[in-house]
KEMI-892581 format. One record per residue: residue number from 1; residue in one letter; x, y, z of N, C-alpha, C, O, CB in turn. Coordinates in steps of 0.02 Angstrom, whole numbers. Glycine has a CB too. Example, Ala and Ser with C-alpha at 12.3 -4.5 7.8 and 13.67 -1.06 7.14 Angstrom:
<ketors>
<ketor i="1" aa="A" n_xx="660" n_yy="-284" n_zz="390" ca_xx="615" ca_yy="-225" ca_zz="390" c_xx="660" c_yy="-165" c_zz="390" o_xx="712" o_yy="-166" o_zz="423" cb_xx="565" cb_yy="-224" cb_zz="452"/>
<ketor i="2" aa="S" n_xx="642" n_yy="-112" n_zz="354" ca_xx="684" ca_yy="-53" ca_zz="357" c_xx="645" c_yy="2" c_zz="394" o_xx="670" o_yy="57" o_zz="402" cb_xx="704" cb_yy="-30" cb_zz="286"/>
</ketors>
This chain:
<ketors>
<ketor i="1" aa="M" n_xx="-5989" n_yy="1425" n_zz="-2242" ca_xx="-5946" ca_yy="1431" ca_zz="-2299" c_xx="-5901" c_yy="1369" c_zz="-2306" o_xx="-5892" o_yy="1344" o_zz="-2361" cb_xx="-5903" cb_yy="1494" cb_zz="-2293"/>
<ketor i="2" aa="I" n_xx="-5873" n_yy="1344" n_zz="-2250" ca_xx="-5831" ca_yy="1285" ca_zz="-2253" c_xx="-5873" c_yy="1225" c_zz="-2276" o_xx="-5850" o_yy="1185" o_zz="-2316" cb_xx="-5799" cb_yy="1271" cb_zz="-2185"/>
<ketor i="3" aa="M" n_xx="-5933" n_yy="1218" n_zz="-2250" ca_xx="-5976" ca_yy="1163" ca_zz="-2270" c_xx="-5993" c_yy="1168" c_zz="-2344" o_xx="-5997" o_yy="1118" o_zz="-2379" cb_xx="-6041" cb_yy="1162" cb_zz="-2227"/>
<ketor i="4" aa="E" n_xx="-6003" n_yy="1229" n_zz="-2367" ca_xx="-6018" ca_yy="1240" ca_zz="-2437" c_xx="-5960" c_yy="1215" c_zz="-2481" o_xx="-5972" o_yy="1184" o_zz="-2533" cb_xx="-6032" cb_yy="1314" cb_zz="-2451"/>
<ketor i="5" aa="L" n_xx="-5898" n_yy="1229" n_zz="-2460" ca_xx="-5839" ca_yy="1206" ca_zz="-2497" c_xx="-5835" c_yy="1130" c_zz="-2496" o_xx="-5820" o_yy="1099" o_zz="-2547" cb_xx="-5775" cb_yy="1236" cb_zz="-2467"/>
<ketor i="6" aa="A" n_xx="-5849" n_yy="1099" n_zz="-2439" ca_xx="-5847" ca_yy="1027" ca_zz="-2433" c_xx="-5898" c_yy="994" c_zz="-2480" o_xx="-5884" o_yy="943" o_zz="-2511" cb_xx="-5860" cb_yy="1005" cb_zz="-2361"/>
<ketor i="7" aa="V" n_xx="-5957" n_yy="1024" n_zz="-2484" ca_xx="-6009" ca_yy="998" ca_zz="-2529" c_xx="-5987" c_yy="1004" c_zz="-2601" o_xx="-5996" o_yy="957" o_zz="-2641" cb_xx="-6076" cb_yy="1035" cb_zz="-2518"/>
<ketor i="8" aa="K" n_xx="-5958" n_yy="1060" n_zz="-2619" ca_xx="-5934" ca_yy="1070" ca_zz="-2687" c_xx="-5881" c_yy="1019" c_zz="-2705" o_xx="-5880" o_yy="991" o_zz="-2760" cb_xx="-5907" cb_yy="1141" cb_zz="-2696"/>
<ketor i="9" aa="K" n_xx="-5836" n_yy="1007" n_zz="-2659" ca_xx="-5782" ca_yy="959" ca_zz="-2671" c_xx="-5810" c_yy="888" c_zz="-2680" o_xx="-5788" o_yy="852" o_zz="-2724" cb_xx="-5732" cb_yy="959" cb_zz="-2613"/>
<ketor i="10" aa="E" n_xx="-5857" n_yy="870" n_zz="-2639" ca_xx="-5888" ca_yy="804" ca_zz="-2645" c_xx="-5924" c_yy="796" c_zz="-2712" o_xx="-5919" o_yy="744" o_zz="-2745" cb_xx="-5938" cb_yy="792" cb_zz="-2588"/>
<ketor i="11" aa="E" n_xx="-5960" n_yy="848" n_zz="-2733" ca_xx="-5995" ca_yy="846" ca_zz="-2797" c_xx="-5945" c_yy="839" c_zz="-2855" o_xx="-5956" o_yy="802" o_zz="-2902" cb_xx="-6038" cb_yy="909" cb_zz="-2807"/>
<ketor i="12" aa="L" n_xx="-5890" n_yy="876" n_zz="-2851" ca_xx="-5839" ca_yy="873" ca_zz="-2903" c_xx="-5806" c_yy="804" c_zz="-2905" o_xx="-5796" o_yy="776" o_zz="-2959" cb_xx="-5785" cb_yy="927" cb_zz="-2891"/>
<ketor i="13" aa="I" n_xx="-5791" n_yy="776" n_zz="-2847" ca_xx="-5761" ca_yy="709" ca_zz="-2844" c_xx="-5808" c_yy="658" c_zz="-2876" o_xx="-5786" o_yy="617" o_zz="-2916" cb_xx="-5746" cb_yy="690" cb_zz="-2771"/>
<ketor i="14" aa="K" n_xx="-5871" n_yy="660" n_zz="-2858" ca_xx="-5920" ca_yy="613" ca_zz="-2887" c_xx="-5925" c_yy="622" c_zz="-2962" o_xx="-5928" o_yy="573" o_zz="-2999" cb_xx="-5989" cb_yy="622" cb_zz="-2854"/>
<ketor i="15" aa="W" n_xx="-5926" n_yy="684" n_zz="-2985" ca_xx="-5932" ca_yy="698" ca_zz="-3056" c_xx="-5872" c_yy="670" c_zz="-3094" o_xx="-5879" o_yy="640" o_zz="-3147" cb_xx="-5938" cb_yy="774" cb_zz="-3068"/>
<ketor i="16" aa="I" n_xx="-5811" n_yy="680" n_zz="-3066" ca_xx="-5751" ca_yy="654" ca_zz="-3098" c_xx="-5752" c_yy="578" c_zz="-3099" o_xx="-5736" o_yy="547" o_zz="-3149" cb_xx="-5688" cb_yy="680" cb_zz="-3062"/>
<ketor i="17" aa="Q" n_xx="-5771" n_yy="549" n_zz="-3042" ca_xx="-5772" ca_yy="475" ca_zz="-3038" c_xx="-5821" c_yy="445" c_zz="-3088" o_xx="-5809" o_yy="390" o_zz="-3114" cb_xx="-5791" cb_yy="453" cb_zz="-2968"/>
<ketor i="18" aa="N" n_xx="-5875" n_yy="479" n_zz="-3102" ca_xx="-5926" ca_yy="453" ca_zz="-3148" c_xx="-5914" c_yy="471" c_zz="-3221" o_xx="-5949" o_yy="447" o_zz="-3266" cb_xx="-5993" cb_yy="477" cb_zz="-3128"/>
<ketor i="19" aa="S" n_xx="-5864" n_yy="513" n_zz="-3233" ca_xx="-5851" ca_yy="535" ca_zz="-3301" c_xx="-5822" c_yy="478" c_zz="-3343" o_xx="-5777" o_yy="443" o_zz="-3321" cb_xx="-5803" cb_yy="596" cb_zz="-3301"/>
<ketor i="20" aa="K" n_xx="-5847" n_yy="471" n_zz="-3402" ca_xx="-5823" ca_yy="420" ca_zz="-3449" c_xx="-5783" c_yy="454" c_zz="-3506" o_xx="-5758" o_yy="420" o_zz="-3551" cb_xx="-5882" cb_yy="378" cb_zz="-3478"/>
<ketor i="21" aa="D" n_xx="-5779" n_yy="520" n_zz="-3504" ca_xx="-5747" ca_yy="558" ca_zz="-3557" c_xx="-5674" c_yy="571" c_zz="-3539" o_xx="-5659" o_yy="612" o_zz="-3496" cb_xx="-5785" cb_yy="625" cb_zz="-3569"/>
<ketor i="22" aa="E" n_xx="-5628" n_yy="536" n_zz="-3573" ca_xx="-5557" ca_yy="543" ca_zz="-3559" c_xx="-5532" c_yy="614" c_zz="-3574" o_xx="-5487" o_yy="639" o_zz="-3541" cb_xx="-5517" cb_yy="492" cb_zz="-3600"/>
<ketor i="23" aa="D" n_xx="-5562" n_yy="647" n_zz="-3624" ca_xx="-5543" ca_yy="715" ca_zz="-3641" c_xx="-5557" c_yy="762" c_zz="-3582" o_xx="-5517" o_yy="807" o_zz="-3568" cb_xx="-5581" cb_yy="738" cb_zz="-3703"/>
<ketor i="24" aa="V" n_xx="-5612" n_yy="752" n_zz="-3548" ca_xx="-5629" ca_yy="793" ca_zz="-3490" c_xx="-5577" c_yy="782" c_zz="-3434" o_xx="-5554" o_yy="830" o_zz="-3403" cb_xx="-5701" cb_yy="777" cb_zz="-3464"/>
<ketor i="25" aa="I" n_xx="-5560" n_yy="720" n_zz="-3422" ca_xx="-5510" ca_yy="704" ca_zz="-3370" c_xx="-5443" c_yy="735" c_zz="-3388" o_xx="-5409" o_yy="762" o_zz="-3345" cb_xx="-5503" cb_yy="627" cb_zz="-3361"/>
<ketor i="26" aa="N" n_xx="-5423" n_yy="731" n_zz="-3451" ca_xx="-5360" ca_yy="761" ca_zz="-3473" c_xx="-5360" c_yy="837" c_zz="-3464" o_xx="-5309" o_yy="866" o_zz="-3446" cb_xx="-5346" cb_yy="744" cb_zz="-3546"/>
<ketor i="27" aa="K" n_xx="-5418" n_yy="868" n_zz="-3476" ca_xx="-5423" ca_yy="941" ca_zz="-3465" c_xx="-5417" c_yy="958" c_zz="-3391" o_xx="-5386" o_yy="1009" o_zz="-3374" cb_xx="-5490" cb_yy="967" cb_zz="-3493"/>
<ketor i="28" aa="I" n_xx="-5446" n_yy="917" n_zz="-3349" ca_xx="-5441" ca_yy="929" ca_zz="-3276" c_xx="-5368" c_yy="921" c_zz="-3254" o_xx="-5344" o_yy="961" o_zz="-3213" cb_xx="-5486" cb_yy="880" cb_zz="-3237"/>
<ketor i="29" aa="I" n_xx="-5334" n_yy="871" n_zz="-3280" ca_xx="-5263" ca_yy="860" ca_zz="-3263" c_xx="-5221" c_yy="920" c_zz="-3287" o_xx="-5177" o_yy="943" o_zz="-3251" cb_xx="-5237" cb_yy="795" cb_zz="-3295"/>
<ketor i="30" aa="A" n_xx="-5236" n_yy="945" n_zz="-3347" ca_xx="-5200" ca_yy="1003" ca_zz="-3373" c_xx="-5213" c_yy="1065" c_zz="-3330" o_xx="-5167" o_yy="1104" o_zz="-3317" cb_xx="-5221" cb_yy="1016" cb_zz="-3446"/>
<ketor i="31" aa="L" n_xx="-5274" n_yy="1074" n_zz="-3308" ca_xx="-5291" ca_yy="1130" ca_zz="-3264" c_xx="-5253" c_yy="1125" c_zz="-3198" o_xx="-5227" o_yy="1175" o_zz="-3174" cb_xx="-5367" cb_yy="1132" cb_zz="-3251"/>
<ketor i="32" aa="K" n_xx="-5251" n_yy="1066" n_zz="-3170" ca_xx="-5213" ca_yy="1055" ca_zz="-3107" c_xx="-5140" c_yy="1073" c_zz="-3117" o_xx="-5109" o_yy="1105" o_zz="-3074" cb_xx="-5220" cb_yy="982" cb_zz="-3083"/>
<ketor i="33" aa="S" n_xx="-5112" n_yy="1051" n_zz="-3173" ca_xx="-5042" ca_yy="1066" ca_zz="-3188" c_xx="-5030" c_yy="1141" c_zz="-3193" o_xx="-4980" o_yy="1167" o_zz="-3167" cb_xx="-5021" cb_yy="1031" cb_zz="-3253"/>
<ketor i="34" aa="D" n_xx="-5075" n_yy="1176" n_zz="-3227" ca_xx="-5070" ca_yy="1249" ca_zz="-3232" c_xx="-5074" c_yy="1282" c_zz="-3164" o_xx="-5036" o_yy="1329" o_zz="-3149" cb_xx="-5125" cb_yy="1277" cb_zz="-3278"/>
<ketor i="35" aa="I" n_xx="-5119" n_yy="1259" n_zz="-3122" ca_xx="-5127" ca_yy="1288" ca_zz="-3055" c_xx="-5065" c_yy="1275" c_zz="-3013" o_xx="-5042" o_yy="1319" o_zz="-2977" cb_xx="-5189" cb_yy="1258" cb_zz="-3020"/>
<ketor i="36" aa="D" n_xx="-5037" n_yy="1214" n_zz="-3019" ca_xx="-4976" ca_yy="1198" ca_zz="-2981" c_xx="-4917" c_yy="1241" c_zz="-3001" o_xx="-4872" o_yy="1253" o_zz="-2960" cb_xx="-4959" cb_yy="1125" cb_zz="-2991"/>
<ketor i="37" aa="K" n_xx="-4917" n_yy="1265" n_zz="-3063" ca_xx="-4861" ca_yy="1305" ca_zz="-3088" c_xx="-4871" c_yy="1380" c_zz="-3075" o_xx="-4825" o_yy="1419" o_zz="-3086" cb_xx="-4852" cb_yy="1294" cb_zz="-3162"/>
<ketor i="38" aa="Q" n_xx="-4929" n_yy="1400" n_zz="-3051" ca_xx="-4942" ca_yy="1471" ca_zz="-3039" c_xx="-4893" c_yy="1497" c_zz="-2986" o_xx="-4879" o_yy="1463" o_zz="-2937" cb_xx="-5015" cb_yy="1483" cb_zz="-3016"/>
<ketor i="39" aa="V" n_xx="-4869" n_yy="1556" n_zz="-2997" ca_xx="-4823" ca_yy="1588" ca_zz="-2951" c_xx="-4860" c_yy="1607" c_zz="-2887" o_xx="-4911" o_yy="1641" o_zz="-2889" cb_xx="-4789" cb_yy="1651" cb_zz="-2983"/>
<ketor i="40" aa="V" n_xx="-4834" n_yy="1584" n_zz="-2830" ca_xx="-4865" ca_yy="1601" ca_zz="-2766" c_xx="-4819" c_yy="1644" c_zz="-2723" o_xx="-4842" o_yy="1674" o_zz="-2675" cb_xx="-4883" cb_yy="1537" cb_zz="-2729"/>
<ketor i="41" aa="I" n_xx="-4755" n_yy="1646" n_zz="-2742" ca_xx="-4707" ca_yy="1685" ca_zz="-2702" c_xx="-4646" c_yy="1698" c_zz="-2745" o_xx="-4635" o_yy="1664" o_zz="-2795" cb_xx="-4688" cb_yy="1648" cb_zz="-2636"/>
<ketor i="42" aa="H" n_xx="-4606" n_yy="1747" n_zz="-2725" ca_xx="-4543" ca_yy="1762" ca_zz="-2759" c_xx="-4486" c_yy="1756" c_zz="-2709" o_xx="-4495" o_yy="1771" o_zz="-2650" cb_xx="-4544" cb_yy="1832" cb_zz="-2793"/>
<ketor i="43" aa="T" n_xx="-4427" n_yy="1735" n_zz="-2733" ca_xx="-4369" ca_yy="1733" ca_zz="-2689" c_xx="-4346" c_yy="1805" c_zz="-2675" o_xx="-4371" o_yy="1852" o_zz="-2705" cb_xx="-4311" cb_yy="1692" cb_zz="-2721"/>
<ketor i="44" aa="I" n_xx="-4298" n_yy="1812" n_zz="-2630" ca_xx="-4273" ca_yy="1879" ca_zz="-2615" c_xx="-4238" c_yy="1909" c_zz="-2676" o_xx="-4228" o_yy="1970" o_zz="-2679" cb_xx="-4226" cb_yy="1878" cb_zz="-2555"/>
<ketor i="45" aa="N" n_xx="-4219" n_yy="1866" n_zz="-2724" ca_xx="-4187" ca_yy="1890" ca_zz="-2785" c_xx="-4239" c_yy="1905" c_zz="-2839" o_xx="-4221" o_yy="1926" o_zz="-2895" cb_xx="-4138" cb_yy="1839" cb_zz="-2811"/>
<ketor i="46" aa="G" n_xx="-4303" n_yy="1894" n_zz="-2824" ca_xx="-4356" ca_yy="1908" ca_zz="-2872" c_xx="-4375" c_yy="1850" c_zz="-2917" o_xx="-4416" o_yy="1859" o_zz="-2962" cb_xx="-4336" cb_yy="1964" cb_zz="-2913"/>
<ketor i="47" aa="C" n_xx="-4346" n_yy="1791" n_zz="-2905" ca_xx="-4363" ca_yy="1733" ca_zz="-2947" c_xx="-4431" c_yy="1705" c_zz="-2925" o_xx="-4443" o_yy="1696" o_zz="-2866" cb_xx="-4308" cb_yy="1678" cb_zz="-2941"/>
<ketor i="48" aa="P" n_xx="-4475" n_yy="1692" n_zz="-2974" ca_xx="-4541" ca_yy="1665" ca_zz="-2957" c_xx="-4538" c_yy="1592" c_zz="-2935" o_xx="-4497" o_yy="1554" o_zz="-2961" cb_xx="-4589" cb_yy="1672" cb_zz="-3016"/>
<ketor i="49" aa="I" n_xx="-4580" n_yy="1573" n_zz="-2888" ca_xx="-4585" ca_yy="1504" ca_zz="-2866" c_xx="-4658" c_yy="1484" c_zz="-2871" o_xx="-4702" o_yy="1517" o_zz="-2845" cb_xx="-4558" cb_yy="1496" cb_zz="-2792"/>
<ketor i="50" aa="G" n_xx="-4669" n_yy="1428" n_zz="-2906" ca_xx="-4737" ca_yy="1402" ca_zz="-2915" c_xx="-4761" c_yy="1364" c_zz="-2854" o_xx="-4722" o_yy="1349" o_zz="-2808" cb_xx="-4739" cb_yy="1357" cb_zz="-2975"/>
<ketor i="51" aa="R" n_xx="-4825" n_yy="1350" n_zz="-2853" ca_xx="-4858" ca_yy="1316" ca_zz="-2797" c_xx="-4825" c_yy="1249" c_zz="-2781" o_xx="-4812" o_yy="1234" o_zz="-2723" cb_xx="-4932" cb_yy="1306" cb_zz="-2812"/>
<ketor i="52" aa="E" n_xx="-4812" n_yy="1209" n_zz="-2833" ca_xx="-4784" ca_yy="1143" ca_zz="-2823" c_xx="-4713" c_yy="1148" c_zz="-2794" o_xx="-4697" o_yy="1114" o_zz="-2745" cb_xx="-4782" cb_yy="1103" cb_zz="-2889"/>
<ketor i="53" aa="E" n_xx="-4671" n_yy="1190" n_zz="-2823" ca_xx="-4603" ca_yy="1199" ca_zz="-2799" c_xx="-4602" c_yy="1228" c_zz="-2729" o_xx="-4561" o_yy="1208" o_zz="-2687" cb_xx="-4563" cb_yy="1244" cb_zz="-2847"/>
<ketor i="54" aa="Y" n_xx="-4647" n_yy="1274" n_zz="-2715" ca_xx="-4652" ca_yy="1304" ca_zz="-2649" c_xx="-4668" c_yy="1251" c_zz="-2597" o_xx="-4640" o_yy="1251" o_zz="-2542" cb_xx="-4706" cb_yy="1359" cb_zz="-2648"/>
<ketor i="55" aa="G" n_xx="-4714" n_yy="1205" n_zz="-2613" ca_xx="-4730" ca_yy="1151" ca_zz="-2568" c_xx="-4669" c_yy="1107" c_zz="-2553" o_xx="-4658" o_yy="1087" o_zz="-2496" cb_xx="-4785" cb_yy="1108" cb_zz="-2597"/>
<ketor i="56" aa="I" n_xx="-4629" n_yy="1094" n_zz="-2604" ca_xx="-4568" ca_yy="1054" ca_zz="-2595" c_xx="-4520" c_yy="1091" c_zz="-2550" o_xx="-4491" o_yy="1061" o_zz="-2504" cb_xx="-4535" cb_yy="1039" cb_zz="-2664"/>
<ketor i="57" aa="L" n_xx="-4511" n_yy="1155" n_zz="-2562" ca_xx="-4466" ca_yy="1195" ca_zz="-2521" c_xx="-4488" c_yy="1197" c_zz="-2448" o_xx="-4447" o_yy="1194" o_zz="-2402" cb_xx="-4461" cb_yy="1266" cb_zz="-2548"/>
<ketor i="58" aa="L" n_xx="-4554" n_yy="1203" n_zz="-2437" ca_xx="-4580" ca_yy="1204" ca_zz="-2369" c_xx="-4567" c_yy="1137" c_zz="-2334" o_xx="-4549" o_yy="1136" o_zz="-2275" cb_xx="-4655" cb_yy="1219" cb_zz="-2369"/>
<ketor i="59" aa="N" n_xx="-4576" n_yy="1082" n_zz="-2370" ca_xx="-4563" ca_yy="1016" ca_zz="-2340" c_xx="-4490" c_yy="1008" c_zz="-2323" o_xx="-4473" o_yy="980" o_zz="-2271" cb_xx="-4586" cb_yy="961" cb_zz="-2388"/>
<ketor i="60" aa="E" n_xx="-4446" n_yy="1031" n_zz="-2368" ca_xx="-4374" ca_yy="1027" ca_zz="-2354" c_xx="-4355" c_yy="1068" c_zz="-2292" o_xx="-4316" o_yy="1046" o_zz="-2251" cb_xx="-4334" cb_yy="1051" cb_zz="-2415"/>
<ketor i="61" aa="A" n_xx="-4383" n_yy="1128" n_zz="-2287" ca_xx="-4370" ca_yy="1171" ca_zz="-2230" c_xx="-4395" c_yy="1139" c_zz="-2165" o_xx="-4362" o_yy="1140" o_zz="-2114" cb_xx="-4402" cb_yy="1240" cb_zz="-2240"/>
<ketor i="62" aa="D" n_xx="-4455" n_yy="1110" n_zz="-2169" ca_xx="-4484" ca_yy="1076" ca_zz="-2110" c_xx="-4439" c_yy="1018" c_zz="-2088" o_xx="-4429" o_yy="1008" o_zz="-2028" cb_xx="-4555" cb_yy="1051" cb_zz="-2126"/>
<ketor i="63" aa="N" n_xx="-4413" n_yy="981" n_zz="-2136" ca_xx="-4368" ca_yy="925" ca_zz="-2121" c_xx="-4303" c_yy="949" c_zz="-2088" o_xx="-4279" o_yy="918" o_zz="-2041" cb_xx="-4352" cb_yy="885" cb_zz="-2184"/>
<ketor i="64" aa="R" n_xx="-4276" n_yy="1005" n_zz="-2113" ca_xx="-4215" ca_yy="1033" ca_zz="-2083" c_xx="-4229" c_yy="1055" c_zz="-2011" o_xx="-4188" o_yy="1042" o_zz="-1967" cb_xx="-4189" cb_yy="1092" cb_zz="-2124"/>
<ketor i="65" aa="I" n_xx="-4285" n_yy="1087" n_zz="-2000" ca_xx="-4303" ca_yy="1109" ca_zz="-1932" c_xx="-4312" c_yy="1049" c_zz="-1886" o_xx="-4287" o_yy="1049" o_zz="-1830" cb_xx="-4367" cb_yy="1151" cb_zz="-1933"/>
<ketor i="66" aa="S" n_xx="-4346" n_yy="997" n_zz="-1910" ca_xx="-4358" ca_yy="937" ca_zz="-1870" c_xx="-4293" c_yy="902" c_zz="-1852" o_xx="-4288" o_yy="871" o_zz="-1798" cb_xx="-4404" cb_yy="889" cb_zz="-1908"/>
<ketor i="67" aa="S" n_xx="-4244" n_yy="906" n_zz="-1896" ca_xx="-4180" ca_yy="872" ca_zz="-1883" c_xx="-4130" c_yy="917" c_zz="-1847" o_xx="-4073" o_yy="898" o_zz="-1835" cb_xx="-4149" cb_yy="848" cb_zz="-1948"/>
<ketor i="68" aa="G" n_xx="-4152" n_yy="978" n_zz="-1828" ca_xx="-4109" ca_yy="1023" ca_zz="-1790" c_xx="-4062" c_yy="1065" c_zz="-1831" o_xx="-4017" o_yy="1097" o_zz="-1804" cb_xx="-4070" cb_yy="984" cb_zz="-1741"/>
<ketor i="69" aa="E" n_xx="-4071" n_yy="1065" n_zz="-1896" ca_xx="-4027" ca_yy="1104" ca_zz="-1940" c_xx="-4054" c_yy="1174" c_zz="-1950" o_xx="-4084" o_yy="1190" o_zz="-2002" cb_xx="-4019" cb_yy="1069" cb_zz="-2009"/>
<ketor i="70" aa="Y" n_xx="-4044" n_yy="1217" n_zz="-1900" ca_xx="-4067" ca_yy="1286" ca_zz="-1905" c_xx="-4024" c_yy="1329" c_zz="-1858" o_xx="-3989" o_yy="1302" o_zz="-1815" cb_xx="-4142" cb_yy="1292" cb_zz="-1887"/>
<ketor i="71" aa="T" n_xx="-4028" n_yy="1394" n_zz="-1867" ca_xx="-3991" ca_yy="1441" ca_zz="-1825" c_xx="-4041" c_yy="1481" c_zz="-1784" o_xx="-4089" o_yy="1508" o_zz="-1812" cb_xx="-3946" cb_yy="1487" cb_zz="-1868"/>
<ketor i="72" aa="T" n_xx="-4029" n_yy="1485" n_zz="-1720" ca_xx="-4073" ca_yy="1525" ca_zz="-1677" c_xx="-4054" c_yy="1599" c_zz="-1684" o_xx="-4000" o_yy="1615" o_zz="-1707" cb_xx="-4069" cb_yy="1502" cb_zz="-1603"/>
<ketor i="73" aa="V" n_xx="-4099" n_yy="1642" n_zz="-1663" ca_xx="-4085" ca_yy="1714" ca_zz="-1664" c_xx="-4025" c_yy="1729" c_zz="-1620" o_xx="-3982" o_yy="1769" o_zz="-1638" cb_xx="-4147" cb_yy="1754" cb_zz="-1641"/>
<ketor i="74" aa="E" n_xx="-4021" n_yy="1696" n_zz="-1563" ca_xx="-3966" ca_yy="1707" ca_zz="-1516" c_xx="-3899" c_yy="1689" c_zz="-1549" o_xx="-3851" o_yy="1727" o_zz="-1544" cb_xx="-3976" cb_yy="1667" cb_zz="-1452"/>
<ketor i="75" aa="N" n_xx="-3896" n_yy="1631" n_zz="-1582" ca_xx="-3834" ca_yy="1610" ca_zz="-1615" c_xx="-3816" c_yy="1657" c_zz="-1672" o_xx="-3758" o_yy="1671" o_zz="-1684" cb_xx="-3840" cb_yy="1539" cb_zz="-1640"/>
<ketor i="76" aa="L" n_xx="-3866" n_yy="1681" n_zz="-1707" ca_xx="-3854" ca_yy="1727" ca_zz="-1762" c_xx="-3827" c_yy="1794" c_zz="-1735" o_xx="-3782" o_yy="1823" o_zz="-1765" cb_xx="-3919" cb_yy="1739" cb_zz="-1802"/>
<ketor i="77" aa="E" n_xx="-3854" n_yy="1817" n_zz="-1680" ca_xx="-3829" ca_yy="1880" ca_zz="-1650" c_xx="-3757" c_yy="1872" c_zz="-1627" o_xx="-3718" o_yy="1919" o_zz="-1635" cb_xx="-3873" cb_yy="1900" cb_zz="-1590"/>
<ketor i="78" aa="K" n_xx="-3739" n_yy="1814" n_zz="-1600" ca_xx="-3670" ca_yy="1801" ca_zz="-1579" c_xx="-3624" c_yy="1800" c_zz="-1641" o_xx="-3568" o_yy="1826" o_zz="-1638" cb_xx="-3664" cb_yy="1735" cb_zz="-1541"/>
<ketor i="79" aa="E" n_xx="-3647" n_yy="1771" n_zz="-1694" ca_xx="-3608" ca_yy="1767" ca_zz="-1755" c_xx="-3597" c_yy="1837" c_zz="-1784" o_xx="-3543" o_yy="1852" o_zz="-1809" cb_xx="-3642" cb_yy="1723" cb_zz="-1807"/>
<ketor i="80" aa="I" n_xx="-3648" n_yy="1879" n_zz="-1781" ca_xx="-3642" ca_yy="1948" ca_zz="-1806" c_xx="-3591" c_yy="1987" c_zz="-1765" o_xx="-3554" o_yy="2027" o_zz="-1793" cb_xx="-3710" cb_yy="1984" cb_zz="-1804"/>
<ketor i="81" aa="E" n_xx="-3588" n_yy="1975" n_zz="-1701" ca_xx="-3540" ca_yy="2009" ca_zz="-1658" c_xx="-3468" c_yy="1994" c_zz="-1679" o_xx="-3423" o_yy="2035" o_zz="-1669" cb_xx="-3551" cb_yy="1990" cb_zz="-1586"/>
<ketor i="82" aa="D" n_xx="-3457" n_yy="1934" n_zz="-1707" ca_xx="-3389" ca_yy="1913" ca_zz="-1726" c_xx="-3368" c_yy="1940" c_zz="-1795" o_xx="-3312" o_yy="1929" o_zz="-1816" cb_xx="-3385" cb_yy="1838" cb_zz="-1727"/>
<ketor i="83" aa="W" n_xx="-3413" n_yy="1974" n_zz="-1829" ca_xx="-3396" ca_yy="2001" ca_zz="-1896" c_xx="-3346" c_yy="2055" c_zz="-1890" o_xx="-3325" o_yy="2083" o_zz="-1940" cb_xx="-3457" cb_yy="2026" cb_zz="-1933"/>
</ketors>
């Protein structure tokens, strides 16, 4: 199945590269834009988040974690005790 997907992707890439029809390329770009805007998750408040925005949020979270900007469960439990 994975190999089948790889073959499909290669065929699609070759087809796009050989296309001389700008209208076809514009339609593919529009399709990509629509897919990027599809809702993939909702916030705890119920606000929808699209694929592109979700990717940005994940990268930002990863950067915060890498730079040490996070709270451990232990620290959170200590903070709750002080409420």
